[in-house]
C-alpha positions as CSV (number, residue, x, y, z in Angstrom):
1,M,188.3,11.6,-157.8
2,E,185.5,9.5,-156.6
3,A,184.1,9.0,-153.1
4,R,184.2,5.6,-151.5
5,M,180.5,6.0,-150.7
6,K,178.0,8.7,-150.0
7,N,178.8,10.7,-147.0
8,P,177.6,8.7,-143.9
9,A,175.7,11.6,-142.6
10,G,173.8,11.7,-145.8
11,V,173.1,8.0,-145.7
12,I,171.7,8.2,-142.2
13,P,169.7,11.5,-142.1
14,E,169.6,11.5,-138.3
15,A,173.4,11.8,-138.2
16,W,173.3,14.7,-140.6
17,K,170.8,16.5,-138.4
18,A,172.9,15.9,-135.3
19,A,176.2,17.0,-136.9
20,V,174.5,20.2,-138.3
21,A,172.9,20.9,-134.9
22,L,176.3,20.5,-133.1
23,D,177.9,22.8,-135.6
24,A,175.1,25.4,-135.3
25,A,175.4,25.2,-131.5
26,G,178.9,26.5,-131.8
27,G,177.5,29.7,-133.4
28,K,175.4,30.5,-130.3
29,G,178.1,31.5,-127.9
30,G,178.9,35.1,-128.9
31,V,182.2,34.3,-130.7
32,P,182.5,36.3,-133.9
33,R,181.6,34.4,-137.1
34,A,185.0,35.3,-138.6
35,T,186.7,33.6,-135.6
36,L,184.6,30.5,-136.0
37,D,185.4,30.4,-139.7
38,L,189.1,30.6,-139.0
39,V,188.7,27.8,-136.4
40,H,186.9,25.7,-139.0
41,L,189.5,26.4,-141.7
42,R,192.5,25.6,-139.4
43,A,191.1,22.3,-138.1
44,S,190.2,21.3,-141.7
45,Q,193.7,22.1,-142.8
46,I,195.3,20.1,-140.0
47,N,193.1,17.1,-140.9
48,G,193.6,17.4,-144.6
49,C,189.9,17.7,-145.3
50,A,189.7,19.1,-148.8
51,P,185.9,19.4,-148.9
52,C,185.8,21.4,-145.7
53,V,188.7,23.6,-146.7
54,D,186.9,24.2,-150.0
55,A,183.5,24.9,-148.5
56,G,185.0,26.9,-145.6
57,T,186.9,29.2,-147.8
58,K,183.9,29.8,-150.1
59,D,181.8,30.7,-147.0
60,M,184.5,33.0,-145.7
61,V,184.6,34.8,-149.1
62,K,180.8,35.2,-148.9
63,H,181.2,36.7,-145.4
64,G,183.8,39.2,-146.6
65,E,187.0,37.5,-145.3
66,S,190.2,38.7,-146.9
67,A,192.4,36.6,-149.1
68,E,195.4,37.6,-146.9
69,R,193.8,36.2,-143.8
70,M,192.6,33.0,-145.4
71,G,195.9,32.3,-146.9
72,A,197.7,33.0,-143.7
73,V,195.7,30.7,-141.4
74,A,198.2,27.8,-141.8
75,V,201.0,30.0,-140.6
76,W,199.0,32.3,-138.3
77,R,201.8,32.5,-135.7
78,E,204.1,34.3,-138.1
79,M,201.5,36.6,-139.7
80,P,200.2,40.0,-138.5
81,Y,196.6,39.6,-139.6
82,F,195.0,38.1,-136.5
83,T,193.9,39.6,-133.2
84,D,195.1,38.1,-129.9
85,A,191.7,36.6,-129.4
86,E,191.8,34.9,-132.8
87,R,195.3,33.6,-132.0
88,A,194.1,32.1,-128.8
89,A,191.2,30.4,-130.7
90,L,193.6,29.1,-133.3
91,A,196.0,27.7,-130.7
92,L,193.1,26.0,-128.9
93,T,191.9,24.6,-132.3
94,E,195.3,23.1,-133.0
95,C,195.7,21.5,-129.6
96,A,192.1,20.2,-129.6
97,T,192.4,18.8,-133.1
98,R,195.8,17.2,-132.4
99,L,194.8,15.6,-129.0
100,A,197.1,12.5,-129.6
101,D,200.1,14.8,-130.0
102,N,200.1,15.9,-126.4
103,P,199.5,13.8,-123.3
104,E,197.7,16.8,-121.6
105,G,195.4,17.1,-124.6
106,V,195.1,20.9,-124.4
107,P,197.9,22.4,-122.3
108,D,196.9,24.6,-119.4
109,D,198.6,27.7,-120.9
110,V,196.7,27.3,-124.2
111,W,193.4,27.0,-122.3
112,A,194.3,29.9,-120.0
113,E,195.0,32.2,-123.0
114,A,191.7,31.3,-124.6
115,A,189.9,31.9,-121.3
116,R,191.5,35.3,-121.1
117,H,189.7,36.3,-124.3
118,Y,186.5,34.3,-124.1
119,D,184.0,33.8,-121.3
120,E,182.5,30.3,-120.5
121,K,179.9,30.6,-123.2
122,G,182.5,31.7,-125.8
123,L,184.8,28.8,-124.8
124,A,181.9,26.4,-125.1
125,A,181.2,27.8,-128.6
126,L,184.8,27.3,-129.6
127,V,185.0,23.8,-128.3
128,L,181.7,22.9,-130.0
129,K,182.9,24.4,-133.3
130,I,186.2,22.5,-133.1
131,A,184.4,19.3,-132.3
132,A,181.9,19.7,-135.1
133,T,184.6,20.5,-137.6
134,N,186.5,17.4,-136.6
135,V,183.4,15.3,-137.0
136,F,182.8,16.6,-140.6
137,N,186.6,16.2,-141.4
138,R,186.5,12.6,-140.3
139,L,183.4,11.8,-142.2
140,N,184.8,13.3,-145.3
141,R,188.4,11.9,-145.0
142,V,187.3,8.3,-144.2
143,T,185.0,8.1,-147.2
144,L,187.1,10.3,-149.5
145,Q,184.4,12.9,-150.2
146,V,185.1,15.1,-153.2
147,P,185.4,18.9,-152.7
148,G,182.4,20.7,-154.2
149,A,180.3,17.5,-154.7
150,A,176.8,17.4,-153.3
151,W,176.1,15.0,-150.5
């Protein structure tokens, strides 16, 4: 595999700083890192972003995540490995990543379930993490970035 070009966020350093800052902001809302990692992995799976799935799972291993949970993220509804709060975050991730699939964007019931588990700051963190992941996914997919390659 060969990328079409260097990652655009690497070509324009201000873009890299902004994307990293957006992603880092998602970590400031009190949501457990494991949940944010699951959100990143699920959005990256939906978008088919191999570099983000690769980097995300490597980070999850470093943070002690189990192989069972990582392998089950794509089928989280049918697996017993996730808390109700994680399930709410994963449902929000799927809806927010697939905005074009639903005229409502994120349905009220999905939002309400997430709001049952996360306060306003936690919801903000989840939305920021989902948005940042989608930014990275799009940068990588459009330019065919190679998993494991340096930017």
